[in-house]
N, CA and C atoms as an extended XYZ file, in Angstrom:
642
Properties=species:S:1:pos:R:3:atomname:S:1:resname:S:1:resid:I:1 pbc="F F F"
N       146.014       88.416      171.025 N   UNK     1
C       146.563       88.140      169.704 CA  UNK     1
C       146.175       86.762      169.214 C   UNK     1
N       146.178       85.824      170.203 N   UNK     2
C       145.847       84.455      169.804 CA  UNK     2
C       144.395       84.340      169.381 C   UNK     2
N       143.504       85.023      170.102 N   UNK     3
C       142.074       84.926      169.791 CA  UNK     3
C       141.719       85.664      168.528 C   UNK     3
N       142.504       86.695      168.257 N   UNK     4
C       142.153       87.472      167.067 CA  UNK     4
C       142.545       86.764      165.776 C   UNK     4
N       143.470       85.829      165.842 N   UNK     5
C       143.903       85.115      164.641 CA  UNK     5
C       142.768       84.344      163.969 C   UNK     5
N       142.053       83.451      164.735 N   UNK     6
C       140.940       82.735      164.104 CA  UNK     6
C       139.858       83.676      163.576 C   UNK     6
N       139.583       84.745      164.345 N   UNK     7
C       138.549       85.678      163.874 CA  UNK     7
C       138.980       86.329      162.557 C   UNK     7
N       140.258       86.669      162.478 N   UNK     8
C       140.771       87.298      161.255 CA  UNK     8
C       140.688       86.341      160.073 C   UNK     8
N       141.077       85.079      160.353 N   UNK     9
C       141.000       84.098      159.266 CA  UNK     9
C       139.555       83.870      158.820 C   UNK     9
N       138.615       83.865      159.786 N   UNK    10
C       137.201       83.702      159.436 CA  UNK    10
C       136.699       84.862      158.598 C   UNK    10
N       137.111       86.067      158.971 N   UNK    11
C       136.701       87.234      158.200 CA  UNK    11
C       137.252       87.165      156.782 C   UNK    11
N       138.494       86.695      156.646 N   UNK    12
C       139.098       86.573      155.316 CA  UNK    12
C       138.347       85.549      154.482 C   UNK    12
N       137.971       84.387      155.091 N   UNK    13
C       137.235       83.347      154.343 CA  UNK    13
C       135.872       83.860      153.909 C   UNK    13
N       135.164       84.573      154.825 N   UNK    14
C       133.846       85.111      154.451 CA  UNK    14
C       133.973       86.126      153.320 C   UNK    14
N       135.021       86.946      153.418 N   UNK    15
C       135.240       87.925      152.353 CA  UNK    15
C       135.505       87.238      151.023 C   UNK    15
N       136.264       86.136      151.056 N   UNK    16
C       136.547       85.404      149.820 CA  UNK    16
C       135.281       84.761      149.256 C   UNK    16
N       134.432       84.199      150.167 N   UNK    17
C       133.181       83.599      149.690 CA  UNK    17
C       132.287       84.649      149.046 C   UNK    17
N       132.192       85.813      149.688 N   UNK    18
C       131.373       86.887      149.123 CA  UNK    18
C       131.919       87.329      147.766 C   UNK    18
N       133.248       87.394      147.647 N   UNK    19
C       133.844       87.801      146.365 CA  UNK    19
C       133.533       86.777      145.278 C   UNK    19
N       133.636       85.456      145.652 N   UNK    20
C       133.324       84.422      144.659 CA  UNK    20
C       131.851       84.475      144.253 C   UNK    20
N       130.975       84.748      145.230 N   UNK    21
C       129.545       84.834      144.940 CA  UNK    21
C       129.253       85.991      143.987 C   UNK    21
N       129.877       87.157      144.279 N   UNK    22
C       129.656       88.303      143.406 CA  UNK    22
C       130.201       88.048      142.009 C   UNK    22
N       131.339       87.367      141.927 N   UNK    23
C       131.929       87.053      140.625 CA  UNK    23
C       131.029       86.107      139.836 C   UNK    23
N       130.480       85.076      140.543 N   UNK    24
C       129.577       84.141      139.866 CA  UNK    24
C       128.313       84.841      139.384 C   UNK    24
N       127.747       85.726      140.243 N   UNK    25
C       126.533       86.452      139.860 CA  UNK    25
C       126.800       87.353      138.661 C   UNK    25
N       127.970       88.012      138.673 N   UNK    26
C       128.329       88.874      137.548 CA  UNK    26
C       128.492       88.063      136.276 C   UNK    26
N       129.100       86.873      136.396 N   UNK    27
C       129.263       86.008      135.228 CA  UNK    27
C       127.929       85.567      134.658 C   UNK    27
N       126.990       85.197      135.554 N   UNK    28
C       125.666       84.791      135.078 CA  UNK    28
C       124.959       85.947      134.386 C   UNK    28
N       125.090       87.147      134.944 N   UNK    29
C       124.449       88.311      134.342 CA  UNK    29
C       125.015       88.592      132.955 C   UNK    29
N       126.348       88.490      132.844 N   UNK    30
C       126.971       88.682      131.534 CA  UNK    30
C       126.503       87.633      130.543 C   UNK    30
N       126.384       86.391      131.001 N   UNK    31
C       125.931       85.320      130.110 CA  UNK    31
C       124.508       85.582      129.632 C   UNK    31
N       123.634       86.034      130.548 N   UNK    32
C       122.246       86.336      130.179 CA  UNK    32
C       122.200       87.475      129.165 C   UNK    32
N       123.002       88.504      129.414 N   UNK    33
C       123.034       89.632      128.482 CA  UNK    33
C       123.560       89.213      127.115 C   UNK    33
N       124.574       88.346      127.097 N   UNK    34
C       125.108       87.859      125.827 CA  UNK    34
C       124.078       87.047      125.065 C   UNK    34
N       123.355       86.182      125.756 N   UNK    35
C       122.308       85.395      125.109 CA  UNK    35
C       121.209       86.289      124.558 C   UNK    35
N       120.829       87.316      125.334 N   UNK    36
C       119.804       88.240      124.864 CA  UNK    36
C       120.279       88.973      123.612 C   UNK    36
N       121.526       89.394      123.606 N   UNK    37
C       122.080       90.091      122.443 CA  UNK    37
C       122.093       89.177      121.217 C   UNK    37
N       122.508       87.920      121.412 N   UNK    38
C       122.545       86.969      120.294 CA  UNK    38
C       121.141       86.730      119.755 C   UNK    38
N       120.160       86.564      120.659 N   UNK    39
C       118.784       86.325      120.220 CA  UNK    39
C       118.238       87.511      119.435 C   UNK    39
N       118.457       88.727      119.940 N   UNK    40
C       117.965       89.914      119.256 CA  UNK    40
C       118.648       90.096      117.903 C   UNK    40
N       119.942       89.781      117.836 N   UNK    41
C       120.665       89.886      116.566 CA  UNK    41
C       120.120       88.894      115.551 C   UNK    41
N       119.834       87.683      115.993 N   UNK    42
C       119.279       86.676      115.087 CA  UNK    42
C       117.902       87.088      114.601 C   UNK    42
N       117.091       87.666      115.498 N   UNK    43
C       115.760       88.117      115.089 CA  UNK    43
C       115.845       89.243      114.064 C   UNK    43
N       116.801       90.159      114.260 N   UNK    44
C       116.931       91.275      113.324 CA  UNK    44
C       117.405       90.802      111.959 C   UNK    44
N       118.256       89.784      111.937 N   UNK    45
C       118.819       89.325      110.672 CA  UNK    45
C       117.953       88.272      109.989 C   UNK    45
N       116.943       87.747      110.677 N   UNK    46
C       116.115       86.690      110.097 CA  UNK    46
C       115.162       87.260      109.052 C   UNK    46
N       114.711       86.400      108.169 N   UNK    47
C       113.739       86.778      107.150 CA  UNK    47
C       112.354       86.301      107.553 C   UNK    47
N       111.341       87.057      107.134 N   UNK    48
C       109.965       86.656      107.394 CA  UNK    48
C       109.573       85.631      106.338 C   UNK    48
N       109.554       84.370      106.717 N   UNK    49
C       109.312       83.279      105.765 CA  UNK    49
C       107.877       82.786      105.767 C   UNK    49
N       107.012       83.429      106.565 N   UNK    50
C       105.620       82.982      106.646 CA  UNK    50
C       104.726       83.683      105.633 C   UNK    50
N       105.322       84.233      104.568 N   UNK    51
C       104.501       84.810      103.496 CA  UNK    51
C       103.658       83.686      102.895 C   UNK    51
N       102.337       83.829      102.860 N   UNK    52
C       101.497       82.708      102.429 CA  UNK    52
C       101.619       82.437      100.934 C   UNK    52
N       101.772       81.162      100.592 N   UNK    53
C       101.800       80.751       99.197 CA  UNK    53
C       100.406       80.455       98.680 C   UNK    53
N        99.815       79.378       99.188 N   UNK    54
C        98.457       79.031       98.755 CA  UNK    54
C        97.445       80.058       99.227 C   UNK    54
N        97.748       80.734      100.330 N   UNK    55
C        96.894       81.836      100.747 CA  UNK    55
C        96.906       82.951       99.721 C   UNK    55
N        98.094       83.223       99.141 N   UNK    56
C        98.177       84.207       98.068 CA  UNK    56
C        97.395       83.789       96.838 C   UNK    56
N        97.423       82.504       96.537 N   UNK    57
C        96.622       81.998       95.412 CA  UNK    57
C        95.136       82.224       95.684 C   UNK    57
N        94.703       81.965       96.921 N   UNK    58
C        93.303       82.186       97.281 CA  UNK    58
C        92.924       83.661       97.149 C   UNK    58
N        93.827       84.552       97.580 N   UNK    59
C        93.588       85.987       97.428 CA  UNK    59
C        93.460       86.346       95.947 C   UNK    59
N        94.320       85.763       95.122 N   UNK    60
C        94.248       86.031       93.690 CA  UNK    60
C        92.945       85.561       93.072 C   UNK    60
N        92.472       84.391       93.467 N   UNK    61
C        91.207       83.883       92.926 CA  UNK    61
C        90.043       84.777       93.336 C   UNK    61
N        90.074       85.263       94.578 N   UNK    62
C        89.000       86.161       95.017 CA  UNK    62
C        89.056       87.482       94.253 C   UNK    62
N        90.261       87.942       93.902 N   UNK    63
C        90.392       89.182       93.132 CA  UNK    63
C        89.875       89.003       91.707 C   UNK    63
N        90.107       87.842       91.120 N   UNK    64
C        89.561       87.566       89.787 CA  UNK    64
C        88.032       87.599       89.831 C   UNK    64
N        87.462       86.971       90.865 N   UNK    65
C        86.002       86.994       91.014 CA  UNK    65
C        85.504       88.419       91.218 C   UNK    65
N        86.225       89.201       92.032 N   UNK    66
C        85.829       90.590       92.260 CA  UNK    66
C        85.894       91.397       90.974 C   UNK    66
N        86.884       91.131       90.131 N   UNK    67
C        87.001       91.834       88.862 CA  UNK    67
C        85.808       91.547       87.959 C   UNK    67
N        85.377       90.286       87.943 N   UNK    68
C        84.214       89.926       87.123 CA  UNK    68
C        82.954       90.605       87.651 C   UNK    68
N        82.753       90.557       88.963 N   UNK    69
C        81.554       91.159       89.564 CA  UNK    69
C        81.572       92.675       89.399 C   UNK    69
N        82.720       93.291       89.653 N   UNK    70
C        82.808       94.746       89.541 CA  UNK    70
C        82.599       95.213       88.108 C   UNK    70
N        83.055       94.411       87.152 N   UNK    71
C        82.877       94.783       85.746 CA  UNK    71
C        81.427       94.809       85.311 C   UNK    71
N        80.556       94.189       86.068 N   UNK    72
C        79.127       94.158       85.726 CA  UNK    72
C        78.347       95.309       86.365 C   UNK    72
N        79.016       96.085       87.203 N   UNK    73
C        78.339       97.188       87.892 CA  UNK    73
C        78.234       98.399       86.956 C   UNK    73
N        77.085       99.057       86.985 N   UNK    74
C        76.851      100.196       86.122 CA  UNK    74
C        77.180      101.520       86.798 C   UNK    74
N        77.232      101.532       88.122 N   UNK    75
C        77.540      102.751       88.850 CA  UNK    75
C        78.943      102.671       89.455 C   UNK    75
N        79.614      103.797       89.480 N   UNK    76
C        80.983      103.808       90.000 CA  UNK    76
C        81.035      103.465       91.483 C   UNK    76
N        80.032      103.919       92.244 N   UNK    77
C        80.029      103.631       93.680 CA  UNK    77
C        79.836      102.130       93.932 C   UNK    77
N        79.019      101.484       93.114 N   UNK    78
C        78.832      100.038       93.252 CA  UNK    78
C        80.126       99.304       92.905 C   UNK    78
N        80.808       99.786       91.854 N   UNK    79
C        82.098       99.191       91.467 CA  UNK    79
C        83.102       99.331       92.612 C   UNK    79
N        83.143      100.525       93.211 N   UNK    80
C        84.066      100.764       94.310 CA  UNK    80
C        83.744       99.879       95.509 C   UNK    80
N        82.462       99.702       95.787 N   UNK    81
C        82.056       98.875       96.932 CA  UNK    81
C        82.522       97.435       96.762 C   UNK    81
N        82.449       96.926       95.534 N   UNK    82
C        82.899       95.550       95.280 CA  UNK    82
C        84.389       95.420       95.593 C   UNK    82
N        85.185       96.366       95.123 N   UNK    83
C        86.627       96.269       95.335 CA  UNK    83
C        87.024       96.538       96.781 C   UNK    83
N        86.304       97.401       97.459 N   UNK    84
C        86.592       97.607       98.881 CA  UNK    84
C        86.291       96.348       99.686 C   UNK    84
N        85.180       95.685       99.354 N   UNK    85
C        84.869       94.423      100.028 CA  UNK    85
C        85.935       93.374       99.732 C   UNK    85
N        86.434       93.369       98.502 N   UNK    86
C        87.504       92.439       98.139 CA  UNK    86
C        88.772       92.734       98.933 C   UNK    86
N        89.066       94.019       99.159 N   UNK    87
C        90.242       94.384       99.940 CA  UNK    87
C        90.165       93.861      101.363 C   UNK    87
N        89.000       93.986      101.977 N   UNK    88
C        88.818       93.477      103.340 CA  UNK    88
C        88.962       91.958      103.364 C   UNK    88
N        88.338       91.297      102.389 N   UNK    89
C        88.422       89.833      102.316 CA  UNK    89
C        89.860       89.378      102.087 C   UNK    89
N        90.570       90.054      101.195 N   UNK    90
C        91.947       89.673      100.895 CA  UNK    90
C        92.837       89.837      102.120 C   UNK    90
N        92.644       90.918      102.868 N   UNK    91
C        93.432       91.123      104.082 CA  UNK    91
C        93.175       90.004      105.089 C   UNK    91
N        91.909       89.646      105.268 N   UNK    92
C        91.567       88.595      106.228 CA  UNK    92
C        92.165       87.251      105.813 C   UNK    92
N        92.047       86.916      104.541 N   UNK    93
C        92.584       85.639      104.054 CA  UNK    93
C        94.104       85.621      104.170 C   UNK    93
N        94.763       86.712      103.774 N   UNK    94
C        96.217       86.770      103.842 CA  UNK    94
C        96.738       86.663      105.268 C   UNK    94
N        96.099       87.385      106.200 N   UNK    95
C        96.543       87.338      107.598 CA  UNK    95
C        96.340       85.945      108.183 C   UNK    95
N        95.194       85.334      107.901 N   UNK    96
C        94.922       83.985      108.408 CA  UNK    96
C        95.921       82.983      107.835 C   UNK    96
N        96.202       83.084      106.534 N   UNK    97
C        97.129       82.140      105.905 CA  UNK    97
C        98.546       82.305      106.461 C   UNK    97
N        98.960       83.554      106.707 N   UNK    98
C       100.298       83.785      107.261 CA  UNK    98
C       100.420       83.205      108.666 C   UNK    98
N        99.396       83.410      109.502 N   UNK    99
C        99.434       82.859      110.867 CA  UNK    99
C        99.413       81.332      110.833 C   UNK    99
N        98.643       80.779      109.938 N   UNK   100
C        98.570       79.316      109.820 CA  UNK   100
C        99.914       78.741      109.373 C   UNK   100
N       100.566       79.400      108.419 N   UNK   101
C       101.866       78.931      107.948 CA  UNK   101
C       102.912       79.048      109.049 C   UNK   101
N       102.869       80.141      109.813 N   UNK   102
C       103.825       80.323      110.901 CA  UNK   102
C       103.649       79.249      111.968 C   UNK   102
N       102.419       78.956      112.316 N   UNK   103
C       102.175       77.921      113.332 CA  UNK   103
C       102.624       76.552      112.840 C   UNK   103
N       102.367       76.257      111.564 N   UNK   104
C       102.765       74.960      111.016 CA  UNK   104
C       104.277       74.785      111.036 C   UNK   104
N       105.009       75.887      110.853 N   UNK   105
C       106.475       75.841      110.885 CA  UNK   105
C       107.032       76.081      112.280 C   UNK   105
N       106.158       76.208      113.266 N   UNK   106
C       106.550       76.463      114.657 CA  UNK   106
C       107.379       77.742      114.761 C   UNK   106
N       106.916       78.789      114.070 N   UNK   107
C       107.583       80.084      114.106 CA  UNK   107
C       106.764       81.059      114.944 C   UNK   107
N       107.418       81.944      115.685 N   UNK   108
C       106.673       82.968      116.427 CA  UNK   108
C       105.885       83.859      115.468 C   UNK   108
N       104.667       84.230      115.868 N   UNK   109
C       103.809       85.037      114.999 CA  UNK   109
C       104.357       86.450      114.860 C   UNK   109
N       104.917       86.998      115.919 N   UNK   110
C       105.311       88.413      115.922 CA  UNK   110
C       106.801       88.528      116.223 C   UNK   110
N       107.628       87.920      115.384 N   UNK   111
C       109.070       88.015      115.530 CA  UNK   111
C       109.556       89.367      115.028 C   UNK   111
N       110.863       89.614      115.188 N   UNK   112
C       111.421       90.858      114.686 CA  UNK   112
C       111.208       91.017      113.192 C   UNK   112
N       111.436       89.943      112.419 N   UNK   113
C       111.256       90.014      110.967 CA  UNK   113
C       109.792       90.225      110.599 C   UNK   113
N       108.884       89.539      111.268 N   UNK   114
C       107.463       89.702      110.977 CA  UNK   114
C       106.995       91.109      111.312 C   UNK   114
N       107.480       91.641      112.421 N   UNK   115
C       107.097       93.000      112.819 CA  UNK   115
C       107.603       94.012      111.794 C   UNK   115
N       108.839       93.860      111.338 N   UNK   116
C       109.383       94.772      110.337 CA  UNK   116
C       108.635       94.636      109.010 C   UNK   116
N       108.274       93.414      108.658 N   UNK   117
C       107.524       93.188      107.423 CA  UNK   117
C       106.193       93.943      107.471 C   UNK   117
N       105.459       93.791      108.577 N   UNK   118
C       104.155       94.437      108.699 CA  UNK   118
C       104.284       95.954      108.743 C   UNK   118
N       105.256       96.459      109.501 N   UNK   119
C       105.414       97.903      109.635 CA  UNK   119
C       105.909       98.547      108.338 C   UNK   119
N       106.550       97.778      107.476 N   UNK   120
C       106.970       98.298      106.171 CA  UNK   120
C       105.831       98.244      105.157 C   UNK   120
N       104.946       97.281      105.296 N   UNK   121
C       103.839       97.130      104.349 CA  UNK   121
C       102.703       98.116      104.624 C   UNK   121
N       102.433       98.378      105.899 N   UNK   122
C       101.240       99.142      106.251 CA  UNK   122
C       101.262      100.612      105.818 C   UNK   122
N       102.371      101.358      105.956 N   UNK   123
C       102.314      102.774      105.580 CA  UNK   123
C       101.906      103.031      104.126 C   UNK   123
N       102.484      102.353      103.117 N   UNK   124
C       102.005      102.587      101.749 CA  UNK   124
C       100.541      102.198      101.556 C   UNK   124
N       100.113      101.119      102.211 N   UNK   125
C        98.712      100.710      102.099 CA  UNK   125
C        97.799      101.752      102.743 C   UNK   125
N        98.220      102.284      103.899 N   UNK   126
C        97.440      103.333      104.550 CA  UNK   126
C        97.385      104.591      103.690 C   UNK   126
N        98.499      104.920      103.051 N   UNK   127
C        98.508      106.073      102.148 CA  UNK   127
C        97.545      105.850      100.981 C   UNK   127
N        97.508      104.626      100.470 N   UNK   128
C        96.577      104.311       99.393 CA  UNK   128
C        95.129      104.460       99.825 C   UNK   128
N        94.828      104.063      101.061 N   UNK   129
C        93.465      104.205      101.570 CA  UNK   129
C        93.077      105.673      101.699 C   UNK   129
N        94.011      106.502      102.187 N   UNK   130
C        93.740      107.932      102.332 CA  UNK   130
C        93.530      108.591      100.968 C   UNK   130
N        94.373      108.256      100.000 N   UNK   131
C        94.228      108.823       98.661 CA  UNK   131
C        92.965      108.311       97.972 C   UNK   131
N        92.565      107.083       98.299 N   UNK   132
C        91.309      106.562       97.747 CA  UNK   132
C        90.136      107.437       98.157 C   UNK   132
N        90.084      107.808       99.431 N   UNK   133
C        89.004      108.664       99.910 CA  UNK   133
C        89.029      110.012       99.200 C   UNK   133
N        90.230      110.562       98.989 N   UNK   134
C        90.339      111.866       98.332 CA  UNK   134
C        89.912      111.788       96.866 C   UNK   134
N        90.353      110.772       96.156 N   UNK   135
C        89.989      110.634       94.741 CA  UNK   135
C        88.508      110.329       94.577 C   UNK   135
N        87.985      109.522       95.491 N   UNK   136
C        86.553      109.204       95.410 CA  UNK   136
C        85.714      110.455       95.643 C   UNK   136
N        86.142      111.286       96.598 N   UNK   137
C        85.414      112.523       96.863 CA  UNK   137
C        85.468      113.475       95.672 C   UNK   137
N        86.556      113.434       94.921 N   UNK   138
C        86.697      114.292       93.752 CA  UNK   138
C        86.155      113.678       92.475 C   UNK   138
N        85.580      112.483       92.575 N   UNK   139
C        85.026      111.838       91.396 CA  UNK   139
C        86.076      111.329       90.422 C   UNK   139
N        87.275      111.088       90.897 N   UNK   140
C        88.376      110.645       90.026 CA  UNK   140
C        88.577      109.139       90.138 C   UNK   140
N        87.525      108.398       89.905 N   UNK   141
C        87.580      106.942       90.073 CA  UNK   141
C        88.540      106.275       89.090 C   UNK   141
N        88.756      106.896       87.950 N   UNK   142
C        89.583      106.255       86.924 CA  UNK   142
C        91.018      106.047       87.386 C   UNK   142
N        91.468      106.811       88.372 N   UNK   143
C        92.839      106.669       88.845 CA  UNK   143
C        92.984      105.641       89.976 C   UNK   143
N        91.881      105.121       90.465 N   UNK   144
C        91.941      104.213       91.611 CA  UNK   144
C        92.671      102.902       91.309 C   UNK   144
N        92.411      102.236       90.181 N   UNK   145
C        93.145      100.985       89.934 CA  UNK   145
C        94.661      101.172       89.962 C   UNK   145
N        95.146      102.220       89.297 N   UNK   146
C        96.586      102.458       89.309 CA  UNK   146
C        97.107      102.796       90.693 C   UNK   146
N        96.342      103.600       91.419 N   UNK   147
C        96.743      103.960       92.783 CA  UNK   147
C        96.863      102.729       93.668 C   UNK   147
N        95.855      101.879       93.633 N   UNK   148
C        95.872      100.682       94.491 CA  UNK   148
C        97.056       99.776       94.174 C   UNK   148
N        97.279       99.546       92.891 N   UNK   149
C        98.352       98.632       92.505 CA  UNK   149
C        99.728       99.212       92.834 C   UNK   149
N        99.916      100.519       92.612 N   UNK   150
C       101.213      101.136       92.876 CA  UNK   150
C       101.513      101.172       94.372 C   UNK   150
N       100.553      101.609       95.190 N   UNK   151
C       100.816      101.705       96.635 CA  UNK   151
C       100.969      100.323       97.266 C   UNK   151
N       100.158       99.366       96.838 N   UNK   152
C       100.316       98.011       97.365 CA  UNK   152
C       101.662       97.433       96.933 C   UNK   152
N       102.026       97.635       95.682 N   UNK   153
C       103.316       97.137       95.205 CA  UNK   153
C       104.473       97.770       95.940 C   UNK   153
N       104.379       99.093       96.219 N   UNK   154
C       105.448       99.760       96.965 CA  UNK   154
C       105.583       99.166       98.364 C   UNK   154
N       104.442       98.871       99.002 N   UNK   155
C       104.486       98.249      100.322 CA  UNK   155
C       105.108       96.868      100.281 C   UNK   155
N       104.791       96.094       99.246 N   UNK   156
C       105.348       94.745       99.128 CA  UNK   156
C       106.851       94.807       98.871 C   UNK   156
N       107.300       95.787       98.062 N   UNK   157
C       108.737       95.936       97.803 CA  UNK   157
C       109.486       96.253       99.089 C   UNK   157
N       109.004       97.240       99.852 N   UNK   158
C       109.707       97.620      101.085 CA  UNK   158
C       109.636       96.512      102.129 C   UNK   158
N       108.476       95.883      102.261 N   UNK   159
C       108.366       94.783      103.219 CA  UNK   159
C       109.194       93.581      102.791 C   UNK   159
N       109.336       93.407      101.484 N   UNK   160
C       110.096       92.277      100.976 CA  UNK   160
C       111.560       92.301      101.339 C   UNK   160
N       112.059       93.469      101.764 N   UNK   161
C       113.451       93.534      102.226 CA  UNK   161
C       113.666       92.659      103.449 C   UNK   161
N       112.597       92.325      104.164 N   UNK   162
C       112.687       91.485      105.360 CA  UNK   162
C       112.087       90.101      105.115 C   UNK   162
N       111.935       89.729      103.843 N   UNK   163
C       111.312       88.453      103.533 CA  UNK   163
C       112.144       87.706      102.495 C   UNK   163
N       111.550       86.689      101.904 N   UNK   164
C       112.249       85.880      100.908 CA  UNK   164
C       112.423       86.682       99.619 C   UNK   164
N       113.364       86.275       98.798 N   UNK   165
C       113.828       87.082       97.671 CA  UNK   165
C       112.742       87.365       96.644 C   UNK   165
N       111.783       86.476       96.479 N   UNK   166
C       110.789       86.645       95.426 CA  UNK   166
C       109.761       87.726       95.766 C   UNK   166
N       109.623       88.081       97.031 N   UNK   167
C       108.591       89.037       97.435 CA  UNK   167
C       108.834       90.431       96.854 C   UNK   167
N       110.050       91.012       96.943 N   UNK   168
C       110.253       92.320       96.309 CA  UNK   168
C       109.986       92.309       94.812 C   UNK   168
N       110.315       91.213       94.127 N   UNK   169
C       110.028       91.100       92.701 CA  UNK   169
C       108.527       91.147       92.454 C   UNK   169
N       107.768       90.478       93.313 N   UNK   170
C       106.310       90.526       93.195 CA  UNK   170
C       105.810       91.958       93.353 C   UNK   170
N       106.348       92.665       94.329 N   UNK   171
C       105.937       94.050       94.533 CA  UNK   171
C       106.250       94.918       93.330 C   UNK   171
N       107.408       94.725       92.725 N   UNK   172
C       107.775       95.490       91.534 CA  UNK   172
C       106.791       95.229       90.397 C   UNK   172
N       106.358       93.990       90.243 N   UNK   173
C       105.379       93.662       89.211 CA  UNK   173
C       104.047       94.363       89.476 C   UNK   173
N       103.649       94.453       90.725 N   UNK   174
C       102.434       95.197       91.060 CA  UNK   174
C       102.582       96.675       90.691 C   UNK   174
N       103.740       97.245       90.959 N   UNK   175
C       103.953       98.650       90.630 CA  UNK   175
C       103.910       98.873       89.118 C   UNK   175
N       104.457       97.965       88.354 N   UNK   176
C       104.412       98.079       86.900 CA  UNK   176
C       102.972       97.965       86.393 C   UNK   176
N       102.207       97.064       86.993 N   UNK   177
C       100.791       96.948       86.621 CA  UNK   177
C       100.047       98.240       86.954 C   UNK   177
N       100.380       98.825       88.105 N   UNK   178
C        99.760      100.088       88.480 CA  UNK   178
C       100.107      101.204       87.515 C   UNK   178
N       101.363      101.256       87.079 N   UNK   179
C       101.765      102.264       86.103 CA  UNK   179
C       101.002      102.083       84.794 C   UNK   179
N       100.813      100.833       84.385 N   UNK   180
C       100.039      100.568       83.170 CA  UNK   180
C        98.597      101.054       83.338 C   UNK   180
N        98.012      100.840       84.517 N   UNK   181
C        96.637      101.277       84.746 CA  UNK   181
C        96.520      102.797       84.747 C   UNK   181
N        97.521      103.484       85.297 N   UNK   182
C        97.460      104.945       85.369 CA  UNK   182
C        97.508      105.594       83.993 C   UNK   182
N        98.211      104.975       83.051 N   UNK   183
C        98.395      105.586       81.737 CA  UNK   183
C        97.652      104.837       80.631 C   UNK   183
N        96.660      104.059       81.016 N   UNK   184
C        95.812      103.348       80.062 CA  UNK   184
C        94.420      103.969       80.065 C   UNK   184
N        93.611      103.683       79.048 N   UNK   185
C        92.231      104.174       79.063 CA  UNK   185
C        91.491      103.714       80.319 C   UNK   185
N        90.579      104.528       80.798 N   UNK   186
C        89.854      104.233       82.036 CA  UNK   186
C        89.125      102.895       81.968 C   UNK   186
N        88.658      102.519       80.774 N   UNK   187
C        87.912      101.268       80.625 CA  UNK   187
C        88.776      100.044       80.907 C   UNK   187
N        90.068      100.200       80.845 N   UNK   188
C        90.962       99.060       81.090 CA  UNK   188
C        91.243       98.836       82.579 C   UNK   188
N        90.889       99.799       83.409 N   UNK   189
C        91.274       99.750       84.818 CA  UNK   189
C        90.830       98.501       85.538 C   UNK   189
N        89.579       98.115       85.359 N   UNK   190
C        89.066       96.953       86.076 CA  UNK   190
C        89.754       95.673       85.622 C   UNK   190
N        90.041       95.584       84.336 N   UNK   191
C        90.722       94.390       83.813 CA  UNK   191
C        92.142       94.303       84.374 C   UNK   191
N        92.838       95.452       84.408 N   UNK   192
C        94.201       95.444       84.944 CA  UNK   192
C        94.193       95.102       86.434 C   UNK   192
N        93.173       95.556       87.160 N   UNK   193
C        93.045       95.164       88.564 CA  UNK   193
C        92.924       93.650       88.695 C   UNK   193
N        92.106       93.041       87.838 N   UNK   194
C        91.955       91.589       87.891 CA  UNK   194
C        93.246       90.864       87.557 C   UNK   194
N        93.973       91.384       86.544 N   UNK   195
C        95.242       90.768       86.179 CA  UNK   195
C        96.296       90.981       87.262 C   UNK   195
N        96.258       92.164       87.894 N   UNK   196
C        97.250       92.469       88.923 CA  UNK   196
C        96.986       91.744       90.221 C   UNK   196
N        95.927       92.142       90.911 N   UNK   197
C        95.616       91.514       92.193 CA  UNK   197
C        95.230       90.052       92.034 C   UNK   197
N        94.695       89.693       90.877 N   UNK   198
C        94.337       88.297       90.654 CA  UNK   198
C        95.504       87.479       90.128 C   UNK   198
N        95.943       87.820       88.907 N   UNK   199
C        96.964       87.019       88.252 CA  UNK   199
C        98.295       86.997       88.983 C   UNK   199
N        98.768       88.163       89.439 N   UNK   200
C       100.073       88.202       90.108 CA  UNK   200
C       100.054       87.449       91.431 C   UNK   200
N        98.971       87.581       92.185 N   UNK   201
C        98.890       86.821       93.434 CA  UNK   201
C        98.875       85.315       93.165 C   UNK   201
N        98.185       84.909       92.128 N   UNK   202
C        98.119       83.479       91.816 CA  UNK   202
C        99.503       82.963       91.401 C   UNK   202
N       100.163       83.673       90.484 N   UNK   203
C       101.465       83.222       89.973 CA  UNK   203
C       102.512       83.208       91.091 C   UNK   203
N       102.660       84.323       91.789 N   UNK   204
C       103.690       84.391       92.821 CA  UNK   204
C       103.316       83.560       94.045 C   UNK   204
N       102.036       83.440       94.326 N   UNK   205
C       101.616       82.561       95.412 CA  UNK   205
C       102.016       81.124       95.156 C   UNK   205
N       101.845       80.670       93.914 N   UNK   206
C       102.252       79.303       93.564 CA  UNK   206
C       103.757       79.141       93.661 C   UNK   206
N       104.512       80.164       93.229 N   UNK   207
C       105.979       80.096       93.321 CA  UNK   207
C       106.409       80.007       94.791 C   UNK   207
N       105.828       80.850       95.645 N   UNK   208
C       106.183       80.828       97.063 CA  UNK   208
C       105.824       79.493       97.698 C   UNK   208
N       104.649       78.962       97.354 N   UNK   209
C       104.222       77.679       97.914 CA  UNK   209
C       105.184       76.558       97.511 C   UNK   209
N       105.645       76.600       96.281 N   UNK   210
C       106.528       75.532       95.790 CA  UNK   210
C       107.923       75.642       96.411 C   UNK   210
N       108.442       76.872       96.556 N   UNK   211
C       109.817       77.051       97.025 CA  UNK   211
C       109.925       77.130       98.539 C   UNK   211
N       108.913       77.720       99.173 N   UNK   212
C       109.027       78.001      100.608 CA  UNK   212
C       107.887       77.385      101.426 C   UNK   212
N       107.076       76.579      100.818 N   UNK   213
C       105.969       75.951      101.540 CA  UNK   213
C       104.717       76.814      101.491 C   UNK   213
N       103.587       76.123      101.731 N   UNK   214
C       102.287       76.815      101.617 CA  UNK   214
C       102.028       77.814      102.679 C   UNK   214
């Protein structure tokens, strides 16, 4: 009986140490899970603020130049080639400007808000590309300016839900320009493209640069 007392007390102390260790480990795990939840919640509620301002102005200037060059083309396929090249250039400039702005502000490139912004913008743009191929195959080039402006504007409106307040307004203006192109004479299409992709990007790009940085 005498010898078993110390052994019993030792077993009780070891059991208590193990219980404290498990409690501490459980507490740390809960703390880690809470921090992860808070971080994910903040990412979901954050806005994508790396929308390029001066980059948008640059895209607008390139669209104005594309409108002038495309207006001088005598064949529809040559006109289409100019605008397709402008689309590729605009995408490259916009993506580069957004990454540059994010790095300057020390923001993650692919945050929850940025991912939602991109995933909301891409489907309407992809739909516009698919419809472009269909209309081009059918020789319906006159509807392309309106199609491009409407689908791009729809993408900007939906993506703007995860960005600063002025972005959805910009998208709505693109959609209105697209509606004007769809119901205007075919000869006006190229001019409306220049005013839309050129003028709207320049105006709203300057507003974004002034209010939210370049």
